[in-house]
N, C-alpha and C positions, 0 to 999 in steps of 0.2 A: 330339795328344800323345801319346806314347808310352810311359806309363812301366815303372818296373819295371827300369830301365837305372840311370840316372844322374836323381836328383834334376831334373823339370825337361827330362828328355829330349823331344824331338820329330823330328816328321821334316817333314821339308817336300814338299808336291803342290804340281807345275807342272803347268796346265793351258790348252789351246788344241783350238779345231776340235774336240773330243770324245775330246781326248787324253790321256792325263793320265803324266807323271813324280814318281814317289816319292825320295828323295834318304832310304835308308835312316837315317845315321847310324851308331849302332852300337845300334840295337834288331835287326838282325842284320849277325853278325859276318862268316858267312861261310856261303857256301849250299850247306855237308857241312851244316847244318843243317837243309838240308829232309828230308835221311834219318838224324837224330838228332837232334830237335827237342828233347829234351830236356839237348844238351847246352847250358854256359853259358858267362855271357865273365865272365872274374872280376870285371867292374865292375859287375855286374849283383847290386843294394841288395835288391829283391826278386825270386829267380830264379822264381816259380812266376807271377808277372808277367808279370814277362820273355817269358814263355813262353807264356802268353795272347796277348800283344802281338804276337809273333813269328808265331803262327798264325792272327791275324787278317792282318795283313802278306801273309801263305802266301797266304792268301786272295785278297786284292787283285790278287795281281801273278796268279792265275791268270785274269785276265781280258785276253779279249784286243787291246785296246785301252791295261790298264798298263803304262808298264816300268819297273822299278828302278835302284836302284843303289845299294851299300852303301859306307860308308865305307872297309872295311879288303876288300873285294873282290879277287878278282886283277883289274890292271888294268885296276881302276874302271869296267869296260865296265857297260854296260845292258846286262838282261835280262828274261826274264820268267819267271816257273812254267808250265811243261807238266806237266801228268799223266795219268796212262795207268794202266803197273805204278808206282802210287809219283808220286813231285814229281820231277821235276828241273830243275836253271839251264839256260836259253836263252838264249844271244846273240845 
């Protein structure tokens, strides 16, 4: 469950052989939210909860065995979060 966006919103996790793919739906609408985590979607019915969920998903996407794709990401490419000086989306 990934509450905060729309009622009943969820992400789908597909896993096999120790690897995971997160289908993020609308929980994270754009990779720019890594730099601007307080930016909200107009559909976020509970913006504070949605931000907490995004943070949790970003932490999951930092794992080298986890990829993710958002429904509104450019070109719908799978990627993951790379940390260092801040976070960035890596495809």
